[in-house]
C-alpha positions in Angstrom: -32.3 14.6 -4.8 -32.0 16.0 -8.4 -33.7 13.7 -10.9 -32.0 13.6 -14.4 -33.6 10.7 -16.3 -37.0 10.8 -15.5 -39.0 7.5 -15.9 -39.4 8.0 -20.3 -35.2 8.0 -20.2 -34.6 5.4 -17.8 -37.5 3.0 -20.3 -35.9 4.2 -23.0 -32.0 3.2 -21.2 -33.5 -0.3 -20.9 -34.9 -1.0 -24.3 -31.5 0.1 -25.6 -28.8 -1.1 -23.2 -30.8 -4.6 -21.6 -33.0 -5.4 -24.5 -33.3 -8.9 -23.4 -35.0 -8.0 -20.0 -36.9 -4.6 -20.8 -40.0 -5.8 -21.5 -40.0 -7.3 -18.2 -40.1 -4.0 -16.9 -41.9 -0.6 -16.7 -41.0 2.5 -15.0 -44.2 3.8 -13.5 -42.4 6.5 -11.5 -38.7 8.6 -11.1 -38.7 11.6 -9.1 -37.0 12.9 -5.9 -38.8 10.6 -3.5 -37.6 7.1 -5.3 -38.7 4.9 -8.4 -42.1 2.4 -8.7 -40.8 -0.1 -11.5 -43.1 -2.7 -12.2 -42.4 -6.7 -13.0 -45.0 -7.8 -15.9 -45.3 -10.9 -14.0 -45.2 -13.8 -16.4 -45.2 -17.8 -16.6 -41.7 -18.0 -16.5 -41.8 -15.9 -13.5 -43.6 -18.3 -11.2 -42.4 -21.1 -9.1 -44.5 -24.6 -8.0 -47.2 -23.6 -5.5 -48.6 -21.0 -7.4 -46.1 -17.9 -6.7 -42.8 -15.7 -7.9 -39.8 -17.3 -8.1 -37.7 -15.6 -5.5 -35.1 -14.9 -8.8 -37.6 -13.3 -10.2 -38.3 -11.1 -7.2 -34.8 -10.6 -6.6 -33.9 -9.4 -10.2 -36.9 -7.0 -9.6 -35.2 -5.4 -6.8 -32.1 -5.3 -8.3 -33.3 -3.6 -11.1 -35.4 -1.3 -9.6 -32.6 0.3 -7.4 -30.5 0.4 -10.3 -32.4 2.7 -12.5 -33.2 5.1 -9.5 -29.5 5.0 -9.0 -29.4 6.3 -12.6 -32.5 8.4 -12.1 -29.6 10.8 -10.6 -26.7 9.8 -11.8 -27.3 9.3 -15.6 -26.9 6.2 -17.7 -23.7 4.6 -16.8 -24.3 1.5 -17.8 -21.1 0.0 -15.4 -22.7 0.9 -12.2 -22.7 -2.8 -10.7 -24.5 -3.9 -7.6 -21.8 -5.0 -4.9 -24.2 -6.2 -1.8 -27.9 -7.2 -1.8 -29.7 -8.4 1.1 -33.2 -9.7 0.8 -36.4 -10.5 2.9 -38.9 -12.6 1.2 -42.0 -12.0 4.1 -45.2 -12.8 2.5 -46.2 -15.2 -0.6 -46.7 -12.8 -3.8 -50.0 -13.5 -5.9 -49.2 -15.9 -8.8 -50.8 -13.8 -12.0 -50.3 -10.4 -10.7 -47.2 -8.0 -11.2 -45.5 -6.9 -8.9 -44.5 -3.5 -7.9 -40.8 -2.4 -6.6 -40.7 1.3 -4.6 -36.9 2.2 -4.5 -35.4 5.0 -2.6 -32.1 5.7 -2.7 -30.4 6.4 0.9 -26.9 7.6 0.6 -25.7 8.5 -2.9 -21.5 9.0 -3.0 -18.9 9.4 -5.5 -18.3 5.5 -5.6 -20.9 3.7 -3.7 -25.3 4.1 -3.4 -27.0 2.6 -0.9 -30.8 2.3 -0.8 -33.9 0.0 -0.3 -36.5 -1.7 -2.0 -39.8 -2.8 -1.0 -42.0 -5.0 -3.2 -45.6 -5.6 -3.4 -48.3 -7.8 -4.9 -50.2 -4.7 -7.2 -52.7 -4.0 -5.7 -51.5 -5.4 -2.2 -51.0 -3.3 0.9 -48.4 -5.7 2.5 -45.1 -6.2 1.8 -43.7 -9.4 0.3 -39.9 -8.6 0.1 -37.6 -6.1 1.4 -34.0 -5.4 -0.4 -31.3 -3.8 1.0 -28.7 -3.2 -2.1 -24.8 -1.3 -2.3 -24.2 -0.3 -5.9 -20.4 1.2 -6.8 -20.1 4.0 -9.4 -17.5 3.5 -12.2 -15.4 7.0 -12.0 -16.4 9.4 -14.1 
């Protein structure tokens, strides 16, 4: 798949169109293989028990897939999530950033399907896995 927006362009898009959350995320890689997105874990992302909250992990997976799709179709702000299933597999480390590895599995005219694996930074085992479908508006 061809990349039409690189990591810098995606980060600029986030800052321009989603300024309320842009500082939480850093696009580390966007290439033909997929996208890597970092969640800069802060106190607001934690839950009791010393771990990153499920909603924060879901948000990371969702934003990562959104950006992976945009890296291929360009800045289509109105592409939206239509389905997401997430499996929480391990307790992420508190105080450690999370990394999302997103892959677009199928990119059609109106739907895109992909998967995202989440890891604690420096960890080898995934903490969560998500499968997402996005609706792409007509051009």
